[in-house]
N, C-alpha and C positions, 0 to 999 in steps of 0.2 A: 165307527169304532166301536168296541164292545167296553161295557163298563169297565171291565178288569183293564183293557188298553188305556182307558182315559185316566184310570187311578195310577197305572203305571207311569203315565206322560206327568202327572202331577208329581208323584214321588221323584222321579227324575228332573222336573224344574227346581223342586227343592233341595235336592241334593246338589245342585250347584253353588249353594250357599252354606259357608261354614258356620257363619256367627248368626245366631238368633234373631238379632235386630235387622239384617238383612232378610230374614224370612218374615219378621212381622211386617216388614217394609212390603215384600211380594205381597201379602194377604190384604194389606191397605191397598196396594195398587189393582189387586183382582176385585176387591168390592168396589173401588172407584170406577172401573170400568163396565161394572153392571148397570145395567138398564133400571132405572126407579119402577118400582111398582106401582101400577095406576091409583089416584087415591082412593076409588070407589073400594079397593080391598083393603085396605089401611084402617079394618075396623077388628073390634074385638074378637068376632068369632075367629079370624085369622091369626090371633096372637099364638104364640108358641109358650104354651105353661112351661116352666121350669127354667128360662132363660131370664138371667139378670136384666140384660139388655131388652129391649122391645124387638123382637122379629115378626115381622108379619110374612104369613106363607099362605098362598091362594095358589089352587089347583084347578085344571080343567081335564076332564076325561074324553077323550075324541078319537075315534077310529082305534080303539085297543090300546093308546096310549095316553099316558098322565103327562101333562106340560105344566110346571111348576113355575112361579114366579114368586119373589121373596125380597124383601128389604129389611134392614137393620138401621138404628140409630148409632149403634158404636162400630167405629171404625174395622177393628181387628173382627169383629164378629159379621160384620159384611161381608169380609172378605170369605169368612168360612161358610155364608150363604151360598158365595160365588161357588166356592169348590163344589158344595153340595149339588147345585143349580148344574153345574158342568158333569155331575156324575149321573144324575138319576132324572133329570127334564128329559122327556120325548122318548121315556122307556116305557116298556109295557110293564103291567104290575107284576109278573112273572119273573122279569129281569130283576126289578127291584128289589123283590123278596127273596130272589136268590143269591144276591152278592151283599156282602159285609163291605163296610168302609176301611178296608185295612189300609189305605193311606194313612188314617189318623195314626195308627203306631208306627207306621213305617216311616212318617216324616218328623215323627217325635213331638206331636201336637198335644197327645195325652200327658207328656211329662213337663210341656212348655206352656201350656195354659193354667191361668189360674183354675181352682176348682169349680169355681161357678160358671166359667165360660166352657169349660170341659162337658159340665153337667148341660148346659145349652145345647152345645155341639150334639151331643147324645140324645138330647130333647127333639131338637132338628130331625135327625135320622129318623128316630121312632116316629114322628108324626107323619114324614114321607111315606114310612114302611106302612103305618096304619092305613093311609089311603090306598095303598096300593093293595094291602089286604080287602079293604071294602070293594075296591073296583074287582079285584080277582073274582071275589064271591058274585058280584052282581053279575058278571060276565059269564060264569061256569053257571049261574041259575039261567041265564038267558039263553043259554045254550042246549 
């Protein structure tokens, strides 16, 4: 599936719920289904700056794709992390850089998250894109 198709799937999943309490429940469920990050990656260097909650983001670049692992100590934020991993993990730097997380506005997250959670979500996206930019520069330099 493409990034756009995955985003559309997320949008469709959330469209099935009218009430925001149900949407928050779905976010919590998604976060709870996510595998925990290995304890060796729960270090200060992997903390996302700009998040009120603690969010660790680890990445590996192998065979042209970036794999992300992440975890948060907050339930809703953990669900947001799960959505971002679903969209961006296992993608090439170019795919990550070429796509915008349109699902954020389309499911209404920007309006229904507190300003600090919204800023944290954008900080996570920004960090993933920074990794993609760095790896794209490295792969372009090596070719």
